[in-house]
N, C-alpha and C positions, 0 to 999 in steps of 0.2 A: 312571247314577244319580248325582246330586250332592245331598248334604244340606248344609244351612246352619243352624247353631245358635249361640246364645250359649254354651251349655254342652253338651258332647257327651252326648247321650242315645240317639240312634238308633244301632242296630247291625244292619247288613244283611249277611246271608250271601251276598254277590254279588261276583263277581270284578271287575266293572266299576263298583264303588261308590267315589265320591270324597267323603270326609267333609270338611266345612269348618266351622271354628269361629272366632268373633271373637277378637280379641287386643287387649289394652290396650297403650298406648304409654307413653312417658316424656317428661318435660320439659314445656316450655310449649307451648300450642296455637298452631298456625300460622294463616295466613289462611283455611284451609279448616275451621278449628275442630277439627282433630285434632292429637294429639301425635305425636311421631316414632315410627314403627313401628306405629301403631294401625291395625287392620283391623276395619272395622265390617260390618254386614249388607249395606249397599249395595255395598261393595267385593266381597263374596263373591258376591252375586247377579250383579253385572256380570261378574265373572270366570267364573262358571258358564256364562253364555251363550256365551262364547268356546270352550267345550269341546263344544258341540253335544250337550247331553245329551238323552236320551229322557225322563227324569223329573227334576224338581227338587223337593226337599222343603225347605221353609223352616219351621223350628221354630215361630216366632211372628213375625208382622209387626207393627211398631210405628212405622215411620218411612218415610223416603224410599225405602227399598229396595222398598216395596210398588208404587210406580209402575213401576219396572223389571220387577218380577215380573209385573204385569198386562200389560205390553208383551210379555213372553215368552209369556204365555198367549195373547195375541191373535195371535201369529205361529205358534201350533201346538205350543208346548212344554207337555207335561202337567205340571201343578204341583199340589202339595199343601201346605197351610199351615193354621195355626190363628190365632185371635185371640179376645179376650174381648168377647163381645156376647151378649145374651139373645134376639135376634130379628133378622130380616133388616133391619128398619128401623134398629135401633141399630147393626148392622154397617155399613150404608150411611152412617150419620151419622158413625161413626168413620173410615171410609175417606175420606170427602170433606173432613173438617176437619183442621186442624193437629194433630199434626205429620205426618200421612200425606199428605193433599192429593192424592188420586187422583181424576181426573175421572170422573163417573158413566158416561160413554159407555164407558169401559174396563171397567166392572164387568160388562158384558154378556158378557165373555170367560169369566165363571164358568159352569160347568155345574151343579154341585151345592153346596148349603150344608147342613151337618148341624149341628143345634143340640143340644148336650148340656147337661143340667141335673143338679143335685143335688136329689133328691126324697125325701120321707119316705113310706114304704109300711109295710105290716104286717111286712115283713122288716127294717125299720129305715131308716137313711139310705143311699140307693143312688144310683148314677148311671144316668140313662136318656137315650136319644136322644129329645128332645122332638119333633123334626120332621126329616124329610128333604125338602128342597125343591129344585126345579130353577129356574134362571134361564132363562126361555124367550126373553126378548128385551128390547128397549128401546123405549119409546114416546116418540118425539121430540117430539110435541105437548105431552105432559104432563110430560116429563122423568122418567118413572117406570120402574122395572124391572118387567117382567112375570114373575111367579113362579107356580109350580105346586107345591102340596103333594102329595107322593107317599105318604109314610107319616107317621102321627102317633101319638104315645103316648097311650093311654087310661088315665088314672089309676085309673078305677073298676075295671078288670079287670087293670091292670098288663100290658097287651098292646099290640100295635101294629096300627093299622088302615090298610089300603091304601085310598087315597082315590079310586081308580078309573082313573087313567091316568098314563102316564109318556111325556113327549115325548122324553126321552133314549133310551128303549127304541126309539121309532120311528126315531130317528137312527141308532142302532147297527144296527137291522134293515136299514136302507137301505145303510149303509156296508159291512156284511158280506154283503150280498146274500142275507139270510135271508128265508124266508117267516115269517109270524106264528107258525105252528106250530113251526117250527125255533127261533125265538127263545124261545118259551115253554118248549120242551124244554131248551134250553141253560140258561135261568134255573133251572128245576127241578133240573137236575143240580148246579148250583152251590149251591142250597139244601141238597141232600142232603149235599154235601161239608161245608158249614158245620155242619149238624146232627151229622154224624159227629164233627167236631172238638170240638163242645160236649159230646157224650155221652162222649167219651174224655177230657174235661177237659184238652185240649191247651193248655198254657201255654208250652211251650218254642218260641221263635220259629224255631229250626232245624228242628224237626219240622214246624211249620206251613209253612215255606218248602219243605221237601221234598215235601209233599203237593201244594201249589199248583203247584210246578214239574212234578211228575209229571202233574198234571191237564192242564196246557198241552201236554205232550208227547203224552199218550194219554188223553183224557178218558173214552172208553168203557171202557178197562181199569180206571181208577180208580173209576168209578161202579159197575162190576160187582163190584169187590173190596169196596167199601163196602156194597153190598146183600147180599153174602154174609157179612159180619161179624155176629156176634151183637149183638142190641140190648141196650144197657145202660139202666138207669133214668136219666132226665134229671136233671142236677144242679140244685140250687136256684139261683135267680138271685142 
């Protein structure tokens, strides 16, 4: 796992985690526009690819490092990142234009886009996931990305609505050689784990990591332990 940030915020309890952070330089800028000793996001993303990581975490993409990151995604590296945009359309607009300048054809390397907003509800100002979308493909004739909305936040009920189908689920089912029933069962098990963590008000990332690691090692044992645990009242959102 390689993380890349301007300011160190990510803290992963993993023995094979390599944290990277940008660094300012000194003196006059050279022909490449950088000062002596300066390390930017592009340098870190490029260096990360030489380490053959399983996962790359980029704190926020804002410049030329995005092109290299999308190339890494297109060659099979699992990558997570964030950027400021309120919809897929505005995200694409930011990615395609200066200073990022990423070709639209590379954007089809994305699997999921999660849009988070600040909303006002009866409980006050809260953060909500507005939409969970999939990038299904690229239409060469219209030069448009094909998207599929999987979940959407309903402001009236302050709940989340499943929109009916996930193409990514189909892909995972095929890659793991699952039947549809086996995939549904695996999904429900993970839902149970997340609900358990929410009920226990789990906010310590070390505790979260331990449970996730235990689940990957022996999912049946973890699910059985969770089902045997006493049910607590759900915390307020």
